[in-house]
Steps between C-alpha positions, in 0.01 A plus 500: 500500500785740588658429165170576316452819696853606428444418131187717489669791675788488257260488206313807625828685558618433147181648361600833671849500348586795269524282185155353539358828623591680184336217292179521703516885486511488120194276492319735743564825310409343170172374654430860620544632145833673535656641184853439623721367217857383487637542144578175319860603438559548876332170579727320247807677643404392853462137385841513332669638812343245726587200284853632435551524874370143549710375211819670615459365850434156365795505262744612766370227726523232234869601450573413862262200525554129471315427176419144618275657761293666228436188295213350690307827557549586132369161394199543731442847354482353150257223617280749681474739204413216255282317757282803573413520128428123479269527805317791339468308175306223670304712744417857387520433132240217531241689698173604340486841324884507489660495158788254505764749366387765748537248793847393385613861452376590846687203649809610309482847642461350856792264443721787391647745752414858614812707551303749711375224730857369532629847584226541766591162655868597519415825681277314747765238570768760556276706727426189704869416521460167338802365317479349160746404222549815295511286189152377567330779293707375212259201497258736319588400138508130594135521585387771263621367162388141539147621602464729195648237261283218628184717482565613145590151381193344666269765367636474146484121500136515606415763239675309222324176593168686512560651160647186346841667427820299476734795540767450775522722807848656514635543858808722442302807386296475820814486714646791303189709554510431874868591527436824314217607730572823685482355855708190436759699293552736792532220746746297284704815425529568873604143570763511222642833623510375861656177399769617256581852622552674830194725543504507883566879527212604266276237652550628852496867410212508245285191446476372858400828675224575252350144509236539766380846395459398139324179603244703694411701190476180297264344756279808484482475117424128521221560747335750265554270200348210689178693566487626138526145362199375700267607221696287248471196726122536532470452119632143514393188693497532878728190510789730420447707813472180710816357346688831554406500873596137567789434259761735659463340841484148365799547275691662780424206734631252242818703464537528878483120527765455234710771660475309827633192324795714370553624858523146629728379216726795435450748791294744294422779748142560639517848340584340168201256542273808556637674193444184288144484627436860420653469152251216439207697642566800285367548139687688231386860465767646269664269247256216511195664341671611179672162466165326522332748264763415242496126566124443545338781300155343515495505883301778664728740696205613714501143642863445580616864561181581693536193718867562572488879566165548668507192728808291471764769580313655801443146642864402454628824667241573765423139598780282364801684638372514863364143460829346399697704758259371768526146364883524514478599865289195575712258300846638568447695818645812340 
């Protein structure tokens, strides 16, 4: 009983943290009809700055890390990304009133990773004083790319069978499209610079000090965007809203379980397990949508973008982050 009470107290405390407060504040002012706008160019710059900071930190940490320690978490990240899409293919995509390609695209977006959710999780872990492997955010592409590739391949195979086409599905163009996405490009650039150069001075003097402030602005924008996308979600089957509310937590729990296995076998830290779970609970909000639009043009963006932005991301940040932190405390005693 004491453990459950402590878990509930921690969950409530996390909902009052600055990161989550700005997200909820954005939703609130949008609901009240505020005309506040953040220019798109500023939004894109903030995303770039956050992902470069995460990438640089990850690259510098990989340089000092034992690569053998990364192998099992990286393998689990690949399995989680692909597995989330397969689960969606045989659940959401088969429900009544759900077009199969819309269901697969939605599962692909939820299997991919949100850089903003990852950044929010890092801030919360650091504010709580919870240690984690600083290469853990570099698991991002190991989960993101397989999810998008599997989703596009499954959707195209389905559409070609339905239409009687014998044309082959080519995988490399899908991988290339994913790698060229703005979010993943920024992350990979940061990792490469951190790994092969010595950016410590500019990291400590520029990227790191701005991280939390920029993240608060991004959370505000995402809160307003989440509310604005609700109308899009109302136009499609209600199953998408139900999936978007359940999938982040279920996906995160699957990842937490696999992270625990990595903890037992390789010493993967509790903080690393939490980050893996949050990566899995997130849904891509930057590079994923354009990749899916190009790869599955017949899928309805109102379904997969609406589900991700209006429900999935707020659930992952406002509920998922405190949930997995509380679960870590129960399991690991941290």
